[in-house]
ROBA-985968 format. One record per residue (C-alpha): residue number from 0; residue in one letter; z negated, x negated, y negated. Coordinates in Angstrom, 1 decimal. Layout:
BEGIN
VEXVO     k   r        w        u        v
VEXVO   NUM   A        Z        X        Y
...
END
This chain:
BEGIN
VEXVO     k   r        w        u        v
VEXVO     0   M      9.9     10.7     -5.4
VEXVO     1   Q     12.8      8.9     -7.2
VEXVO     2   F     13.4      5.3     -7.0
VEXVO     3   H     13.1      4.8    -11.1
VEXVO     4   S      9.7      5.9    -10.7
VEXVO     5   I      8.5      3.1     -8.4
VEXVO     6   T      7.1      0.0    -10.1
VEXVO     7   G      9.6     -3.1     -9.5
VEXVO     8   Q     11.4     -3.7     -6.0
VEXVO     9   K     14.9     -3.4     -7.9
VEXVO    10   E     16.6     -5.4     -5.1
VEXVO    11   T     15.1     -3.4     -2.2
VEXVO    12   K     16.2     -0.1     -4.2
VEXVO    13   E     19.7     -1.6     -4.3
VEXVO    14   Q     19.6     -2.6     -0.6
VEXVO    15   L     18.7      0.9      0.3
VEXVO    16   V     21.4      2.6     -1.8
VEXVO    17   Q     23.9      0.6     -0.3
VEXVO    18   M     23.0      1.5      3.3
VEXVO    19   I     24.1      5.2      2.3
VEXVO    20   Q     27.0      4.3      0.0
VEXVO    21   H     28.5      1.8      2.7
VEXVO    22   N     27.6      4.1      5.8
VEXVO    23   R     25.2      1.4      7.3
VEXVO    24   L     22.3      3.4      7.9
VEXVO    25   S     20.6      2.5     11.2
VEXVO    26   H     18.5      5.5     12.8
VEXVO    27   A     15.1      3.6     12.9
VEXVO    28   L     13.9      1.4     10.1
VEXVO    29   L     10.9     -0.6      9.5
VEXVO    30   F      9.6     -0.9      5.9
VEXVO    31   L      7.4     -4.0      6.2
VEXVO    32   G      5.4     -4.8      2.9
VEXVO    33   K      1.8     -5.8      2.0
VEXVO    34   E     -0.6     -3.3      0.6
VEXVO    35   G      0.3     -2.6     -2.9
VEXVO    36   S      3.9     -3.5     -2.6
VEXVO    37   G      5.2      0.3     -2.9
VEXVO    38   A      6.4      0.4      0.7
VEXVO    39   L      5.5      4.2      1.4
VEXVO    40   Q      6.8      5.1     -2.1
VEXVO    41   L     10.0      3.4     -1.2
VEXVO    42   A     10.3      5.3      1.9
VEXVO    43   M      9.6      8.5      0.6
VEXVO    44   A     12.0      8.0     -2.5
VEXVO    45   F     14.7      6.8      0.1
VEXVO    46   A     14.3     10.1      2.1
VEXVO    47   Q     14.6     12.1     -1.0
VEXVO    48   Y     17.6     10.1     -1.7
VEXVO    49   I     19.2     11.0      1.6
VEXVO    50   V     18.5     14.8      1.4
VEXVO    51   C     19.6     15.1     -2.3
VEXVO    52   E     22.3     17.5     -2.7
VEXVO    53   K     23.8     15.7     -5.5
VEXVO    54   V     24.0     12.6     -3.8
VEXVO    55   N     25.5     13.7     -0.6
VEXVO    56   G     27.6     16.3     -2.4
VEXVO    57   K     26.6     19.3     -0.3
VEXVO    58   S     24.3     22.0     -1.0
VEXVO    59   S     21.6     23.4      1.5
VEXVO    60   M     22.6     25.2      4.5
VEXVO    61   V     21.0     28.0      2.9
VEXVO    62   N     23.2     28.0     -0.2
VEXVO    63   R     26.4     27.0      2.0
VEXVO    64   Q     25.8     30.3      4.1
VEXVO    65   S     25.7     32.4      1.0
VEXVO    66   S     29.2     30.7     -0.3
VEXVO    67   I     31.1     31.9      2.7
VEXVO    68   G     32.5     34.8      0.5
VEXVO    69   A     31.8     37.4     -2.3
VEXVO    70   S     28.6     39.3     -2.0
VEXVO    71   L     28.8     42.9     -0.3
VEXVO    72   F     26.3     44.0     -2.8
VEXVO    73   G     28.0     43.4     -6.2
VEXVO    74   E     26.4     40.2     -7.0
VEXVO    75   P     28.3     37.3     -8.7
VEXVO    76   E     30.6     35.5     -6.5
VEXVO    77   P     28.8     31.8     -5.9
VEXVO    78   Q     30.8     29.0     -7.5
VEXVO    79   P     32.6     26.6     -5.0
VEXVO    80   V     30.7     23.8     -3.7
VEXVO    81   N     31.9     20.2     -4.4
VEXVO    82   D     31.5     18.6     -0.9
VEXVO    83   Q     32.7     15.1     -2.1
VEXVO    84   P     29.7     12.6     -2.3
VEXVO    85   K     29.1     11.1     -5.9
VEXVO    86   A     28.1      7.6     -6.3
VEXVO    87   T     24.9      7.5     -7.8
VEXVO    88   N     21.8      5.1     -7.3
VEXVO    89   D     19.0      7.7     -7.4
VEXVO    90   S     18.3     11.2     -6.3
VEXVO    91   C     18.7     13.8     -9.1
VEXVO    92   G     15.3     15.2     -8.9
VEXVO    93   E     16.6     18.6    -10.0
VEXVO    94   C     18.1     20.2     -7.0
VEXVO    95   P     16.1     22.3     -4.6
VEXVO    96   A     16.0     19.5     -1.8
VEXVO    97   C     14.6     17.0     -4.5
VEXVO    98   K     11.9     19.4     -5.7
VEXVO    99   K     10.7     20.2     -2.1
VEXVO   100   A     10.7     16.4     -1.4
VEXVO   101   T      8.8     15.7     -4.4
VEXVO   102   E      6.1     18.1     -3.4
VEXVO   103   L      6.2     17.0      0.3
VEXVO   104   I      7.2     20.3      1.4
VEXVO   105   H     11.0     19.6      2.5
VEXVO   106   P     11.3     21.3      5.9
VEXVO   107   D     13.3     18.2      7.3
VEXVO   108   I     11.3     15.3      6.0
VEXVO   109   H      8.1     15.0      8.2
VEXVO   110   F      5.1     12.5      8.0
VEXVO   111   S      2.8     10.9     10.5
VEXVO   112   Y     -0.2      8.9      9.8
VEXVO   113   P     -3.6      7.9     11.2
VEXVO   114   V     -5.9     10.8     11.4
VEXVO   115   I     -9.6     11.2     12.8
VEXVO   116   T    -11.4     13.5     15.2
VEXVO   117   K    -13.5     16.2     13.4
VEXVO   118   K    -14.9     17.8     16.6
VEXVO   119   T    -15.7     16.3     19.9
VEXVO   120   G    -12.6     17.3     22.4
VEXVO   121   E    -10.0     18.1     19.6
VEXVO   122   K     -6.7     16.4     19.7
VEXVO   123   P     -5.8     16.0     15.9
VEXVO   124   I     -2.3     15.8     14.8
VEXVO   125   S     -1.0     14.7     11.2
VEXVO   126   A      0.0     18.4     10.5
VEXVO   127   D     -3.8     19.3     10.5
VEXVO   128   F     -4.2     17.0      7.6
VEXVO   129   I     -1.0     17.9      5.8
VEXVO   130   K     -2.9     19.3      2.7
VEXVO   131   E     -5.1     16.3      2.2
VEXVO   132   W     -2.0     14.0      2.8
VEXVO   133   R     -0.2     15.6     -0.2
VEXVO   134   E     -3.1     15.5     -2.2
VEXVO   135   F     -3.8     11.8     -1.3
VEXVO   136   V     -0.3     10.7     -2.0
VEXVO   137   V     -0.4     12.4     -5.5
VEXVO   138   Q     -3.9     10.8     -6.4
VEXVO   139   S     -3.4      7.5     -5.0
VEXVO   140   P      0.2      6.7     -4.5
VEXVO   141   Y     -0.7      2.9     -3.5
VEXVO   142   G     -3.8      3.8     -1.6
VEXVO   143   N     -4.4      2.1      1.6
VEXVO   144   V     -5.6      3.3      5.1
VEXVO   145   Y     -9.3      2.8      4.0
VEXVO   146   D     -8.5      5.1      1.0
VEXVO   147   W     -7.0      7.6      3.1
VEXVO   148   L     -9.5      7.5      5.8
VEXVO   149   Q    -12.3      8.1      3.1
VEXVO   150   F    -10.5     10.8      1.5
VEXVO   151   I    -10.3     12.8      4.7
VEXVO   152   G    -14.1     12.2      5.2
VEXVO   153   A    -13.8      9.7      8.0
VEXVO   154   E    -17.0      7.6      6.9
VEXVO   155   N    -17.0      5.2     10.1
VEXVO   156   K    -14.6      6.9     12.2
VEXVO   157   Q    -11.7      5.1     13.1
VEXVO   158   G     -8.2      6.4     12.3
VEXVO   159   N     -5.7      6.8     15.1
VEXVO   160   I     -2.2      8.1     15.7
VEXVO   161   T     -2.7     10.0     19.0
VEXVO   162   A     -0.7     10.7     22.3
VEXVO   163   T     -0.8     14.4     21.0
VEXVO   164   E      0.8     13.2     17.7
VEXVO   165   C      3.6     11.5     19.8
VEXVO   166   N      4.3     14.8     21.8
VEXVO   167   D      4.3     16.6     18.7
VEXVO   168   I      6.7     14.3     17.0
VEXVO   169   N      9.1     14.4     20.3
VEXVO   170   R      9.1     18.2     20.0
VEXVO   171   T      9.7     18.3     16.2
VEXVO   172   M     12.3     15.6     15.9
VEXVO   173   S     14.4     17.0     19.0
VEXVO   174   L     15.0     20.4     16.8
VEXVO   175   K     18.0     20.7     14.7
VEXVO   176   S     17.5     20.2     11.0
VEXVO   177   F     16.9     23.1      9.0
VEXVO   178   E     18.3     22.6      5.4
VEXVO   179   S     19.5     19.1      5.0
VEXVO   180   E     21.9     17.1      7.0
VEXVO   181   Y     19.5     14.8      8.3
VEXVO   182   K     15.9     15.1      9.9
VEXVO   183   I     13.5     12.3      8.8
VEXVO   184   L     10.3     11.1     10.0
VEXVO   185   I      8.1      8.8      7.9
VEXVO   186   M      5.4      7.2     10.1
VEXVO   187   W      2.8      5.4      7.8
VEXVO   188   K      0.9      2.6      9.6
VEXVO   189   P      2.4      2.5     13.1
VEXVO   190   E     -0.1     -0.3     13.7
VEXVO   191   F     -2.5      2.4     14.6
VEXVO   192   L     -0.1      3.5     17.5
VEXVO   193   G     -1.3      2.3     20.6
VEXVO   194   K      0.3      2.5     24.1
VEXVO   195   E      0.5      6.1     23.6
VEXVO   196   G      3.5      5.0     21.1
VEXVO   197   N      5.7      4.3     24.2
VEXVO   198   K      6.0      8.1     24.5
VEXVO   199   L      8.4      7.7     21.4
VEXVO   200   L     10.8      5.1     22.9
VEXVO   201   K     13.4      7.4     24.4
VEXVO   202   L     13.5      9.5     21.2
VEXVO   203   I     14.0      6.2     19.0
VEXVO   204   E     16.3      4.8     21.4
VEXVO   205   E     18.6      7.9     21.8
VEXVO   206   P     17.7     10.2     19.0
VEXVO   207   P     19.7     13.4     18.1
VEXVO   208   P     22.5     13.2     16.0
VEXVO   209   N     21.4     12.7     12.1
VEXVO   210   T     17.9     11.8     12.8
VEXVO   211   L     16.1      9.0     11.0
VEXVO   212   F     12.8      7.2     11.7
VEXVO   213   I     11.2      5.3      8.7
VEXVO   214   F      8.2      3.2      9.9
VEXVO   215   V      6.0      1.8      7.0
VEXVO   216   A      3.8     -0.9      8.1
VEXVO   217   E      1.9     -4.1      6.8
VEXVO   218   N      1.5     -6.1      9.7
VEXVO   219   E      4.4     -6.6     12.3
VEXVO   220   D      2.3     -8.3     14.8
VEXVO   221   M      0.2     -5.1     15.3
VEXVO   222   I      3.1     -2.8     16.2
VEXVO   223   L      4.1     -2.3     19.7
VEXVO   224   P      6.8     -4.7     20.7
VEXVO   225   T      8.7     -2.1     22.2
VEXVO   226   I      9.1      0.0     18.8
VEXVO   227   L      9.5     -3.1     16.8
VEXVO   228   S     12.3     -4.3     18.7
VEXVO   229   R     14.1     -0.9     18.3
VEXVO   230   T     14.2     -1.0     14.4
VEXVO   231   Q     15.9     -2.5     11.6
VEXVO   232   L     13.7     -4.5      9.4
VEXVO   233   V     13.6     -3.9      5.6
VEXVO   234   K     11.3     -6.5      4.1
VEXVO   235   I      9.5     -5.0      0.8
VEXVO   236   P      8.3     -8.4     -1.0
VEXVO   237   L      5.1     -8.1     -3.2
VEXVO   238   L      5.8     -7.4     -6.9
VEXVO   239   S      5.7    -10.3     -9.3
VEXVO   240   N      2.9    -10.7    -11.8
VEXVO   241   M      5.4     -9.7    -14.8
VEXVO   242   E      6.1     -6.3    -12.9
VEXVO   243   V      2.7     -5.6    -12.3
VEXVO   244   E      1.9     -6.2    -16.1
VEXVO   245   A      4.6     -4.3    -17.3
VEXVO   246   A      3.6     -1.2    -15.1
VEXVO   247   L      0.0     -1.7    -16.5
VEXVO   248   E      1.3     -1.5    -19.9
VEXVO   249   L      3.8      1.3    -19.6
VEXVO   250   K      2.0      3.5    -17.3
VEXVO   251   E     -1.6      3.0    -17.8
VEXVO   252   G     -1.7      2.2    -21.3
VEXVO   253   V     -3.5     -1.1    -20.7
VEXVO   254   S     -3.3     -3.9    -23.7
VEXVO   255   V     -1.0     -6.7    -23.0
VEXVO   256   Q     -3.9     -9.3    -22.8
VEXVO   257   K     -6.0     -7.0    -20.2
VEXVO   258   A     -2.8     -6.3    -18.4
VEXVO   259   G     -2.0    -10.0    -17.9
VEXVO   260   Q     -5.5    -10.8    -16.8
VEXVO   261   I     -5.2     -8.1    -14.0
VEXVO   262   A     -1.8     -8.8    -13.2
VEXVO   263   A     -3.0    -12.5    -12.6
VEXVO   264   I     -5.9    -11.5    -10.4
VEXVO   265   A     -4.1     -8.8     -8.4
VEXVO   266   E     -1.2    -11.3     -7.3
VEXVO   267   G      1.5     -8.7     -6.8
VEXVO   268   N     -0.8     -6.0     -5.3
VEXVO   269   Y     -0.7     -3.2     -7.4
VEXVO   270   R     -3.2     -1.3     -5.7
VEXVO   271   E     -5.7     -4.2     -6.4
VEXVO   272   A     -4.5     -3.8    -10.1
VEXVO   273   L     -5.3     -0.5    -10.3
VEXVO   274   Q     -8.7     -1.2     -8.6
VEXVO   275   L     -9.4     -3.8    -11.1
VEXVO   276   L     -8.4     -1.6    -13.8
VEXVO   277   Q    -11.2      0.9    -12.8
VEXVO   278   H    -13.7     -2.0    -12.9
VEXVO   279   A    -12.3     -3.6    -16.0
VEXVO   280   E    -15.6     -3.1    -17.8
VEXVO   281   D    -17.9     -4.7    -15.2
VEXVO   282   D    -18.8     -8.1    -16.5
VEXVO   283   W    -17.7    -10.3    -12.9
VEXVO   284   Q    -18.2    -13.6    -14.9
VEXVO   285   A    -21.8    -12.6    -15.7
VEXVO   286   M    -22.6    -11.7    -12.2
VEXVO   287   L    -21.0    -14.9    -10.9
VEXVO   288   R    -22.9    -17.1    -13.3
VEXVO   289   E    -26.2    -15.6    -12.3
VEXVO   290   W    -25.1    -16.1     -8.4
VEXVO   291   L    -24.4    -19.8     -9.0
VEXVO   292   N    -27.4    -20.5    -10.9
VEXVO   293   A    -29.7    -18.7     -8.2
VEXVO   294   I    -27.8    -20.8     -5.4
VEXVO   295   L    -28.0    -24.0     -7.4
VEXVO   296   K    -30.9    -23.8     -9.8
VEXVO   297   T    -33.5    -20.9     -9.8
VEXVO   298   G    -33.9    -20.7     -6.0
VEXVO   299   P    -34.6    -18.2     -3.1
VEXVO   300   V    -36.4    -15.7     -5.2
VEXVO   301   A    -33.4    -15.2     -7.7
VEXVO   302   Q    -31.0    -15.1     -4.7
VEXVO   303   V    -32.9    -12.5     -3.1
VEXVO   304   K    -32.8    -10.3     -6.2
VEXVO   305   W    -29.3    -10.9     -6.8
VEXVO   306   I    -28.2    -10.1     -3.2
VEXVO   307   D    -30.1     -6.8     -3.4
VEXVO   308   E    -28.6     -5.8     -6.4
VEXVO   309   T    -25.2     -6.7     -5.1
VEXVO   310   A    -25.5     -5.1     -1.5
VEXVO   311   K    -25.7     -1.7     -3.7
VEXVO   312   L    -22.6     -1.9     -5.3
VEXVO   313   G    -20.5     -0.7     -2.6
VEXVO   314   R    -17.5     -2.3     -0.6
VEXVO   315   E    -14.9     -1.8     -3.1
VEXVO   316   K    -16.8     -3.4     -6.0
VEXVO   317   Q    -18.0     -6.4     -3.5
VEXVO   318   K    -14.4     -7.3     -2.7
VEXVO   319   Q    -13.3     -7.1     -6.2
VEXVO   320   F    -16.2     -9.5     -7.3
VEXVO   321   L    -15.0    -12.0     -4.4
VEXVO   322   K    -11.4    -11.6     -5.6
VEXVO   323   Y    -12.5    -12.6     -9.0
VEXVO   324   F    -14.4    -15.5     -7.9
VEXVO   325   I    -11.3    -16.8     -5.7
VEXVO   326   H     -9.0    -16.2     -8.9
VEXVO   327   L    -11.2    -18.4    -11.1
VEXVO   328   L    -11.4    -21.2     -8.1
VEXVO   329   E     -7.5    -21.1     -8.0
VEXVO   330   Q     -7.2    -21.3    -11.6
VEXVO   331   A     -9.7    -24.4    -11.4
VEXVO   332   V     -7.3    -25.9     -9.2
VEXVO   333   R     -4.2    -25.5    -11.2
VEXVO   334   L     -6.1    -26.9    -14.2
VEXVO   335   R     -6.8    -29.8    -12.1
VEXVO   336   A     -3.3    -30.4    -11.1
VEXVO   337   I     -1.6    -29.7    -14.5
VEXVO   338   G     -4.3    -30.0    -17.1
VEXVO   339   D     -4.6    -27.8    -20.1
VEXVO   340   A     -0.7    -27.5    -20.7
VEXVO   341   G      0.2    -24.0    -22.0
VEXVO   342   N     -3.4    -23.0    -22.8
VEXVO   343   A     -3.2    -22.9    -26.6
VEXVO   344   Q     -5.8    -20.2    -26.6
VEXVO   345   P     -8.1    -20.8    -23.9
VEXVO   346   T     -9.8    -17.7    -22.5
VEXVO   347   A    -13.2    -17.3    -21.1
VEXVO   348   D    -12.1    -17.5    -17.8
VEXVO   349   H    -10.3    -20.9    -18.5
VEXVO   350   D    -13.7    -22.2    -19.8
VEXVO   351   F    -15.5    -21.0    -16.7
VEXVO   352   A    -12.7    -22.5    -14.5
VEXVO   353   L    -13.2    -25.8    -16.5
VEXVO   354   R    -16.9    -25.7    -15.6
VEXVO   355   L    -16.1    -25.1    -11.9
VEXVO   356   N    -14.0    -28.4    -11.9
VEXVO   357   K    -17.3    -30.2    -13.1
VEXVO   358   I    -19.5    -29.1    -10.1
VEXVO   359   C    -16.7    -28.9     -7.5
VEXVO   360   S    -14.2    -31.3     -5.8
VEXVO   361   I    -10.9    -29.7     -5.0
VEXVO   362   G    -11.7    -30.1     -1.4
VEXVO   363   Q    -15.0    -28.1     -2.0
VEXVO   364   Q    -13.1    -25.3     -4.1
VEXVO   365   E    -10.7    -25.2     -1.0
VEXVO   366   A    -13.8    -24.7      1.1
VEXVO   367   I    -15.3    -22.2     -1.0
VEXVO   368   I    -12.1    -20.2     -1.3
VEXVO   369   N    -11.8    -20.0      2.6
VEXVO   370   E    -15.4    -19.0      2.6
VEXVO   371   L    -14.8    -16.1      0.1
VEXVO   372   D    -11.6    -14.8      2.0
VEXVO   373   K    -13.5    -14.6      5.3
VEXVO   374   A    -16.4    -12.7      3.5
VEXVO   375   S    -14.0    -10.3      1.9
VEXVO   376   Y    -12.4     -9.7      5.6
VEXVO   377   Y    -15.9     -9.0      7.0
VEXVO   378   I    -16.6     -6.4      4.1
VEXVO   379   E    -13.4     -4.8      4.8
VEXVO   380   R    -14.9     -4.3      8.2
VEXVO   381   N    -18.3     -2.9      7.3
VEXVO   382   A    -20.2     -6.2      7.7
VEXVO   383   N    -23.9     -5.6      6.5
VEXVO   384   A    -23.6     -6.8      2.8
VEXVO   385   K    -27.1     -8.3      2.6
VEXVO   386   M    -26.8    -10.6      5.7
VEXVO   387   L    -23.2    -11.4      4.5
VEXVO   388   F    -24.2    -12.5      0.9
VEXVO   389   H    -27.5    -14.3      2.3
VEXVO   390   A    -25.1    -16.4      4.7
VEXVO   391   L    -22.6    -17.0      2.0
VEXVO   392   S    -25.1    -18.2     -0.4
VEXVO   393   I    -26.4    -20.7      2.1
VEXVO   394   R    -22.9    -21.9      2.9
VEXVO   395   L    -22.0    -22.3     -0.9
VEXVO   396   Y    -25.1    -24.2     -1.6
VEXVO   397   H    -24.4    -26.9      1.2
VEXVO   398   I    -20.9    -27.1      0.2
VEXVO   399   I    -21.5    -27.7     -3.6
VEXVO   400   S    -25.0    -29.5     -3.4
VEXVO   401   N    -24.6    -31.7     -0.1
VEXVO   402   K    -20.6    -31.7     -0.2
VEXVO   403   S    -21.0    -30.3      3.6
VEXVO   404   V    -17.5    -29.1      3.6
VEXVO   405   I    -17.6    -29.7      7.4
VEXVO   406   L    -19.7    -26.5      7.7
VEXVO   407   V    -16.8    -24.3      7.0
VEXVO   408   N    -15.4    -25.3     10.6
END
């Protein structure tokens, strides 16, 4: 993967390139970025940049061995290798090292990620799932850990980076590099390392020469403090709405109007934008209108019917719906604060937000947003959808009808 193929993150890319060009590369880096920011893609592009033969000015060890002298078997004498590095801001994408890195088969770039136990008593390691990992990265480059676990058939099993995996990392990273000058480990989701992660401390603190660890995480509070303290932090910001909108237009062929709407809801999360794009034909507004009417007008029978239908949608669609409702409420709050300035051509979402302002005060809107955030959190953790939306309907009724914002607490 090359830097130019990654959406946005111009400043971060420049920072990573300067680490190499100015010889300021730490042996352990923490790429910290929220879901959809492209942190894993940046880590892979950075690893490819490091092993690229054009960037470091050196061919692989195999090629260098063949350039010692003329062939004894009458083959053409190899061309001299230029060992002087060339200043460039991206990997070439053409040398053998880049091609292997792109296909995730470079012998000196290793990956570690949460895995599951398929059979009772077995001790899985990342290498057992390397085929699935390569397919997943190609199909879902911005996928989250839930996407990955479902991809490998985890169902309700919890992913983990095991003690056996840590032992395998210690063994692998203690060996000399095979082709490249550097030996690199990219660990995705170090949050899934329990106390067994302490097995890696000595290796991280005193690594063999030219060994690089890249940890890719979303939540630094969930990382072992002993590992966190041994890494150099590289913060990966969320994408801007403009970057998401441009990527949807150029890479996905989305119209300007739809790309703008999706980018506004995604709020810098490109995975969320791609999920919204998949469900772009879903009429979230009609679904929301039906729900609010059931809560405020038509009563319990209509609520039960709506909840039964919503429970069948699946977790991702339920989260997308709640995200859309939050977006409308946030738009309503902005309209209340700044008015209709800049809305020469009001959209359907704009009109719906104005209606929300008529039935809810700003305090009620904030209370509803808080409830929707919590509901999304519980859905992510396999809450029973029927029970959740029943409870949420009751809470919204009291917040809107009785103005009982205190119920939120």
